[in-house]
C-alpha positions in Angstrom: 33.0 79.2 72.8 36.8 78.8 73.4 37.8 77.6 76.9 40.6 79.4 78.8 44.0 77.6 78.3 45.2 78.5 81.9 43.7 79.2 85.3 43.5 83.0 86.4 46.2 82.4 89.0 47.9 79.5 87.3 51.5 79.4 86.2 52.8 82.7 84.9 53.9 83.1 81.3 57.4 83.1 80.4 57.2 86.9 79.6 56.4 87.9 83.2 59.0 85.5 84.5 61.6 87.1 82.3 60.3 90.6 83.5 60.6 89.8 87.2 63.9 88.2 86.8 65.4 91.4 85.0 63.9 93.6 87.6 65.5 91.4 90.5 68.8 91.6 88.5 68.7 95.3 88.1 67.8 95.9 91.7 70.8 93.6 92.7 73.3 95.4 90.6 72.1 98.9 91.9 72.3 97.7 95.5 76.0 96.0 94.8 76.9 99.4 93.2 75.7 101.6 96.2 77.7 99.3 98.5 80.9 99.3 96.6 81.9 102.7 98.2 84.3 105.3 96.7 87.7 104.5 95.2 90.6 104.7 97.3 92.8 107.8 97.0 96.5 107.5 95.9 99.2 109.0 98.0 100.8 110.7 94.9 101.0 114.5 94.5 98.6 116.2 92.2 99.7 116.7 88.5 101.3 120.1 87.8 99.1 122.3 85.5 100.0 122.2 81.9 98.9 125.9 80.9 98.6 128.9 83.0 96.3 131.9 82.5 98.0 135.2 81.6 96.0 138.3 82.4 95.5 140.6 79.3 96.6 144.2 79.8 95.0 147.0 78.1 
């Protein structure tokens, strides 16, 4: 009968370490994005419209 190569609570495999690292990185990125805040508004006037709607008669 083959023996187990690791204890039940032994060293985690590389796959799980990568998954946890990716989850921590994703959570840190989401927290950083949430704390970034909105962009600052500029003091310039809004652009003038390029086309105007003409009502149809008829």
